[in-house]
C-alpha positions as CSV (number, residue, x, y, z in Angstrom):
1,M,-5.6,-22.8,18.2
2,T,-8.0,-25.5,17.2
3,L,-11.4,-25.1,15.7
4,T,-13.9,-23.8,18.3
5,P,-17.4,-23.9,16.9
6,D,-20.1,-22.6,19.2
7,I,-22.6,-25.4,19.4
8,M,-25.0,-23.7,21.8
9,P,-28.4,-22.8,20.4
10,L,-28.7,-19.1,19.5
11,S,-32.3,-18.2,20.4
12,S,-31.9,-14.6,19.2
13,D,-30.8,-15.8,15.8
14,P,-27.9,-13.4,15.2
15,I,-25.8,-13.2,12.1
16,R,-23.4,-16.1,12.3
17,V,-19.7,-15.5,11.6
18,M,-16.6,-17.7,11.3
19,V,-13.2,-16.0,11.7
20,V,-10.2,-17.8,10.0
21,D,-6.7,-16.5,10.8
22,D,-3.5,-18.3,11.9
23,S,-2.9,-15.7,14.6
24,A,-4.8,-16.3,17.9
25,V,-4.3,-12.6,18.8
26,I,-5.8,-11.5,15.5
27,R,-8.7,-13.9,15.9
28,G,-9.4,-12.5,19.4
29,F,-9.4,-8.9,18.2
30,L,-11.6,-9.7,15.2
31,T,-14.1,-11.5,17.5
32,R,-14.3,-8.7,20.0
33,F,-14.8,-6.1,17.2
34,I,-17.5,-8.1,15.4
35,E,-19.4,-8.9,18.6
36,S,-19.5,-5.2,19.5
37,D,-22.7,-5.4,17.4
38,P,-25.2,-7.4,19.5
39,D,-26.9,-8.7,16.3
40,I,-23.7,-10.5,15.3
41,K,-22.1,-13.6,16.8
42,V,-18.8,-15.3,16.1
43,V,-19.8,-19.0,16.3
44,A,-16.5,-20.5,15.0
45,S,-12.9,-19.7,14.6
46,A,-10.1,-21.6,12.8
47,S,-6.4,-21.2,12.4
48,N,-6.2,-22.4,8.8
49,G,-8.3,-23.1,5.7
50,Q,-8.5,-26.9,6.3
51,L,-10.0,-26.4,9.8
52,A,-12.4,-23.8,8.3
53,L,-13.6,-26.4,5.8
54,S,-14.1,-28.9,8.6
55,A,-16.3,-26.4,10.4
56,M,-18.6,-26.2,7.4
57,T,-20.0,-29.6,8.4
58,S,-21.2,-28.3,11.8
59,G,-23.5,-25.6,10.5
60,K,-23.9,-22.7,8.2
61,F,-22.1,-19.4,8.5
62,D,-23.5,-16.1,7.1
63,V,-20.1,-14.5,6.9
64,I,-16.6,-15.9,6.8
65,V,-13.7,-13.5,7.6
66,L,-10.8,-15.2,5.8
67,D,-7.0,-14.5,6.1
68,I,-4.8,-15.2,3.0
69,E,-1.5,-16.3,4.4
70,M,-2.0,-19.4,6.7
71,P,-0.3,-22.8,7.1
72,V,-1.7,-26.1,6.0
73,M,-4.2,-24.4,3.6
74,D,-4.1,-20.8,2.7
75,G,-7.1,-18.5,2.2
76,I,-7.0,-18.4,-1.6
77,T,-7.0,-22.3,-1.7
78,A,-9.8,-22.5,0.8
79,L,-12.0,-19.8,-0.7
80,P,-13.6,-21.8,-3.6
81,L,-14.0,-24.9,-1.4
82,L,-15.8,-22.9,1.3
83,L,-18.1,-21.4,-1.2
84,K,-18.7,-24.8,-2.8
85,A,-19.7,-26.1,0.7
86,D,-22.1,-23.1,1.1
87,P,-22.7,-20.9,-1.9
88,N,-24.8,-18.5,0.1
89,A,-22.0,-17.7,2.6
90,Q,-20.4,-14.3,2.1
91,V,-16.6,-14.2,2.4
92,I,-14.6,-11.1,3.5
93,I,-10.8,-11.3,2.7
94,A,-8.8,-9.8,5.5
95,S,-5.3,-9.1,4.1
96,T,-2.3,-7.1,5.1
97,L,-1.3,-4.1,3.0
98,S,1.3,-5.6,0.6
99,K,1.3,-5.4,-3.1
100,A,1.4,-9.2,-3.4
101,N,-1.6,-9.7,-1.1
102,A,-3.5,-7.0,-3.0
103,A,-3.0,-8.9,-6.2
104,I,-4.1,-12.1,-4.5
105,T,-7.2,-10.3,-3.1
106,L,-8.2,-9.4,-6.7
107,K,-7.9,-13.1,-7.6
108,A,-10.1,-13.8,-4.6
109,F,-12.8,-11.6,-6.0
110,E,-12.7,-13.6,-9.2
111,L,-13.2,-16.7,-7.0
112,G,-16.2,-15.3,-5.3
113,A,-15.1,-13.2,-2.3
114,A,-17.6,-10.4,-1.6
115,E,-15.4,-7.9,0.1
116,C,-11.9,-7.1,1.3
117,L,-10.4,-5.4,4.4
118,A,-6.9,-4.1,4.9
119,K,-5.9,-5.9,8.2
120,P,-3.7,-3.9,10.6
121,T,-0.9,-5.5,12.5
122,S,-1.7,-7.0,15.9
123,Q,0.0,-4.0,17.5
124,E,-2.2,-1.5,15.5
125,L,-5.5,-3.4,15.9
126,A,-6.2,-2.4,19.5
127,G,-6.6,1.3,18.6
128,S,-7.9,0.9,15.1
129,N,-11.5,2.3,15.3
130,D,-11.8,2.8,11.6
131,F,-11.0,-0.9,11.0
132,R,-13.4,-2.0,13.6
133,N,-16.2,0.1,12.3
134,S,-15.6,-1.0,8.7
135,L,-15.4,-4.6,9.7
136,V,-18.7,-4.5,11.6
137,Q,-20.4,-2.6,8.8
138,K,-19.3,-5.1,6.2
139,V,-20.1,-8.2,8.3
140,R,-23.6,-6.8,9.2
141,S,-24.5,-5.9,5.6
142,L,-23.2,-9.1,4.1
143,G,-24.7,-11.2,6.8
144,L,-28.1,-9.8,6.1
145,L,-27.5,-10.5,2.4
146,A,-26.6,-14.1,3.1
147,R,-29.8,-14.5,5.1
148,R,-31.9,-13.1,2.3
149,K,-30.3,-15.5,-0.1
150,R,-31.3,-18.3,2.1
151,G,-34.9,-17.0,2.2
152,I,-34.6,-15.7,5.8
153,T,-36.5,-12.4,5.6
154,E,-37.0,-11.6,9.3
155,K,-34.7,-9.0,10.8
156,P,-32.2,-9.8,13.5
157,H,-33.4,-9.2,17.1
158,A,-33.6,-5.6,18.3
159,P,-30.3,-4.8,20.1
160,A,-30.4,-4.2,23.9
161,Q,-28.4,-1.0,23.3
162,K,-27.6,1.1,20.3
163,P,-24.3,0.0,18.6
164,A,-21.4,2.4,18.9
165,T,-21.3,2.8,15.1
166,P,-24.5,1.9,13.2
167,A,-23.9,0.4,9.8
168,P,-25.9,1.6,6.8
169,A,-28.5,-0.9,5.8
170,V,-28.5,-2.7,2.5
171,A,-31.3,-1.2,0.4
172,A,-34.5,-3.2,0.5
173,V,-35.6,-5.0,-2.6
174,P,-38.1,-2.6,-4.3
175,K,-41.2,-3.7,-6.1
176,K,-40.7,-0.9,-8.6
177,F,-39.0,2.4,-9.1
178,T,-39.5,5.4,-11.3
179,L,-37.1,6.5,-14.0
180,R,-36.4,10.1,-14.9
181,P,-37.1,11.2,-18.4
182,E,-34.1,11.5,-20.8
183,L,-33.2,15.2,-20.8
184,I,-29.6,15.4,-21.9
185,K,-29.2,15.9,-25.7
186,T,-25.4,16.3,-26.0
187,A,-22.4,14.3,-24.9
188,P,-21.3,14.7,-21.3
189,D,-18.0,16.5,-20.6
190,V,-17.1,14.0,-17.9
191,I,-18.1,10.5,-16.7
192,A,-18.1,9.5,-13.0
193,I,-18.4,6.0,-11.5
194,G,-19.1,4.9,-8.0
195,S,-18.8,1.3,-6.8
196,S,-18.2,-0.8,-3.7
197,T,-19.0,-4.5,-2.9
198,G,-18.6,-6.4,-6.1
199,G,-17.1,-3.4,-7.8
200,P,-13.7,-4.7,-8.8
201,Q,-15.3,-7.5,-10.9
202,A,-17.9,-5.1,-12.3
203,L,-15.3,-2.4,-13.2
204,L,-13.1,-4.9,-15.0
205,Q,-16.0,-6.2,-17.1
206,F,-17.4,-2.7,-17.8
207,F,-14.1,-1.2,-19.0
208,S,-13.3,-4.3,-21.1
209,D,-16.8,-4.1,-22.7
210,L,-16.1,-0.5,-23.7
211,K,-13.7,-1.8,-26.4
212,G,-11.7,1.4,-26.7
213,P,-11.2,4.7,-24.9
214,L,-13.7,7.4,-24.3
215,K,-13.0,11.0,-25.3
216,Q,-14.1,12.2,-21.8
217,P,-12.1,11.8,-18.6
218,V,-13.5,9.1,-16.4
219,F,-13.4,9.4,-12.6
220,V,-13.8,6.2,-10.5
221,T,-14.3,5.9,-6.7
222,Q,-14.2,2.3,-5.6
223,H,-14.3,1.6,-1.9
224,M,-10.9,-0.1,-1.4
225,P,-7.9,0.3,0.9
226,P,-4.5,1.7,-0.2
227,T,-2.3,-0.6,-2.4
228,F,-5.5,-2.5,-3.4
229,T,-6.5,0.5,-5.6
230,T,-3.0,0.5,-7.1
231,I,-3.4,-3.1,-8.2
232,L,-6.9,-2.6,-9.4
233,A,-5.9,0.3,-11.6
234,E,-3.1,-1.9,-13.1
235,H,-5.6,-4.8,-13.7
236,I,-8.1,-2.5,-15.4
237,S,-5.4,-1.1,-17.7
238,K,-4.1,-4.6,-18.5
239,Q,-7.5,-6.2,-19.1
240,S,-9.2,-3.4,-21.0
241,G,-6.2,-1.8,-22.8
242,L,-7.3,1.6,-21.5
243,N,-5.2,4.1,-19.6
244,C,-6.3,3.7,-16.0
245,R,-4.2,4.8,-13.0
246,E,-4.5,6.1,-9.5
247,A,-5.2,9.8,-9.4
248,V,-2.3,12.1,-8.4
249,D,-2.8,15.3,-6.4
250,G,-2.4,18.3,-8.6
251,E,-2.4,16.6,-11.9
252,A,-4.3,18.2,-14.8
253,V,-7.3,16.3,-16.1
254,A,-7.0,15.0,-19.6
255,G,-9.7,13.3,-21.8
256,G,-9.5,9.6,-22.4
257,N,-7.9,8.8,-19.0
258,I,-9.5,6.8,-16.2
259,Y,-8.6,8.2,-12.8
260,L,-9.1,5.9,-9.8
261,A,-9.4,7.3,-6.3
262,P,-6.4,6.1,-4.2
263,G,-7.3,4.2,-1.1
264,N,-7.8,6.4,2.0
265,F,-8.1,9.6,-0.1
266,H,-11.2,11.4,-1.3
267,M,-10.7,12.3,-5.0
268,T,-12.1,15.7,-6.1
269,V,-11.7,18.0,-9.1
270,K,-11.2,21.8,-9.0
271,E,-10.6,24.7,-11.4
272,Q,-7.1,26.0,-11.3
273,G,-5.5,28.4,-13.8
274,G,-8.2,27.7,-16.3
275,R,-7.7,23.9,-16.1
276,K,-9.4,21.1,-14.3
277,V,-7.1,19.7,-11.7
278,I,-7.3,16.7,-9.4
279,S,-7.3,17.4,-5.7
280,L,-6.9,14.5,-3.1
281,N,-7.7,15.0,0.5
282,Q,-8.1,13.0,3.7
283,D,-11.1,14.8,5.1
284,A,-13.5,12.9,7.3
285,Q,-15.1,9.7,6.0
286,E,-18.4,10.1,4.3
287,N,-20.9,7.2,4.4
288,F,-18.3,5.3,6.5
289,C,-15.9,5.5,3.5
290,R,-12.7,7.2,2.3
291,P,-12.6,7.4,-0.7
292,A,-16.3,8.2,-1.0
293,V,-18.5,8.8,-4.1
294,D,-20.4,11.8,-2.7
295,P,-17.4,14.2,-2.4
296,M,-16.2,13.2,-5.9
297,L,-19.6,14.0,-7.5
298,R,-20.1,17.2,-5.6
299,S,-16.7,18.5,-6.9
300,L,-17.6,17.5,-10.4
301,I,-20.9,19.4,-10.3
302,N,-18.9,22.5,-9.3
303,A,-16.3,22.0,-12.0
304,Y,-18.4,20.7,-14.9
305,G,-22.0,21.9,-14.2
306,K,-24.7,19.7,-15.7
307,K,-22.7,17.9,-18.4
308,I,-21.9,14.9,-16.2
309,L,-22.9,11.3,-16.6
310,A,-22.7,9.3,-13.4
311,V,-22.9,5.5,-13.2
312,I,-23.5,3.7,-9.9
313,F,-22.4,0.1,-9.7
314,T,-22.9,-2.6,-7.2
315,G,-22.1,-1.8,-3.6
316,M,-23.5,-1.8,0.0
317,G,-24.8,1.3,1.7
318,A,-26.0,4.4,-0.1
319,D,-22.8,6.3,-0.9
320,G,-23.4,8.6,-4.0
321,M,-27.2,8.9,-3.5
322,K,-27.2,12.4,-2.1
323,A,-24.8,13.8,-4.6
324,C,-26.7,12.1,-7.5
325,Q,-29.8,13.9,-6.3
326,Q,-27.8,17.2,-6.6
327,L,-26.5,16.1,-10.0
328,V,-29.9,15.6,-11.6
329,E,-31.1,18.8,-10.1
330,A,-28.2,20.5,-11.9
331,G,-29.2,18.8,-15.1
332,G,-26.9,15.8,-15.2
333,T,-27.7,12.1,-15.8
334,V,-27.5,9.0,-13.6
335,L,-27.4,5.4,-14.6
336,A,-27.3,2.4,-12.2
337,Q,-26.6,-1.3,-12.3
338,D,-29.7,-3.5,-11.9
339,E,-30.4,-5.7,-8.9
340,A,-30.1,-9.0,-10.8
341,T,-26.4,-8.4,-11.7
342,S,-25.3,-6.6,-8.6
343,V,-23.5,-8.4,-5.8
344,V,-25.2,-6.0,-3.4
345,W,-28.0,-3.7,-4.6
346,G,-27.3,-1.1,-2.0
347,M,-25.7,1.9,-3.8
348,P,-27.4,1.4,-7.1
349,G,-30.7,0.5,-5.3
350,A,-30.5,3.7,-3.3
351,V,-30.3,5.9,-6.4
352,A,-32.9,3.9,-8.2
353,M,-35.3,4.2,-5.3
354,A,-34.6,7.9,-5.0
355,G,-36.0,8.3,-8.5
356,V,-32.8,9.9,-10.0
357,C,-31.9,7.3,-12.6
358,T,-32.5,7.6,-16.3
359,R,-31.7,4.0,-16.8
360,V,-31.2,0.9,-14.6
361,L,-29.4,-1.7,-16.6
362,P,-27.7,-5.1,-16.3
363,L,-23.9,-4.9,-16.0
364,G,-23.5,-6.3,-19.5
365,D,-25.5,-3.4,-21.0
366,L,-23.9,-0.5,-19.1
367,A,-20.8,-0.1,-21.3
368,R,-23.0,0.2,-24.4
369,A,-25.2,2.8,-22.8
370,V,-22.2,4.8,-21.6
371,R,-20.7,4.6,-25.1
372,E,-23.9,5.9,-26.6
373,Y,-23.9,8.9,-24.3
374,A,-20.2,9.6,-24.6
375,D,-20.2,9.5,-28.4
376,R,-23.0,11.9,-29.0
377,A,-22.1,15.1,-30.9
378,A,-23.2,18.5,-29.6
379,S,-25.9,18.8,-32.3
380,N,-27.3,15.3,-31.8
381,A,-30.9,15.2,-30.6
382,F,-31.9,12.3,-28.3
383,V,-35.2,10.6,-28.5
384,A,-36.7,10.2,-25.0
385,G,-37.2,6.6,-23.9
386,G,-34.9,5.2,-26.6
387,A,-33.3,1.8,-26.2
388,P,-30.0,1.8,-24.4
């Protein structure tokens, strides 16, 4: 199929999308799914990376949904060229669930991709409501982000009818937020991390910046599909030298380990026989996600009480906000990544605006702050308002 840019004027000014995939069937499904939201329009499609690059001369695209394996020019080759042509465009990598493609997708994040999606086969796509809903959510949120980066602040037109699955909005840019006073005086028993869009890059930097293991167990929920989380855990271990792996149902929790929630499973912790044990489940999605941050944090509150340090990294939506409110009410502490260093200041912005954060810090300062909390002795007093 040749390049088919829509050159008709779009009076309603929807979010503009280009779909790039070598399968005409897949392109058709993706287009129908995306356009189920009346605020989004697929204005171009291409069967390979070279044709996608040619389309960049005909107009700007807010979001590009990009396949990896294509003839003439593959997605990983096209990605940096597409972003060079339009640095404000947001790229979603749509990849099949193979270990090789998962590794390539992590490389795509390094090259500037904003998000990834596990693409079902053409036979599976027709009945894949979860994929459709996730695709629309990501396209909508990233499309609005691209428009803001271009200085377009007006909202898309009001839809004629309510979308079947409304997507959570990206948190608005706040003028200011209120920090909670420093209350914790001792080291936490456990550290919990939540992240989404931009998270893989942030996690790799954060754990490398730690420069050594923590004595506490660390639980990480990153919104990613199966197989992708396997590769991410391997990359974190390799790059940081720390012991990071996907969590296993029923395994006992041990200090110094980093447990990453497997794709498509909520990761929780429970008491069993006097020990803390990991429990995985496939309960309903929360905040459009599985794994989700909220169920992880709720379980940690039940298992550890107030001695929890939660850190919310870059990501769209507001996953983790409700449980972070419960966490601080129980006496725990919440840190968040700042807006300037976040790819999307949705999740960290939500907790900051809710007033539950003790500190909101640049990515480069978060490891130092976490290390400070983690290394405190039980008798150490903490001076309120101290530097991170």
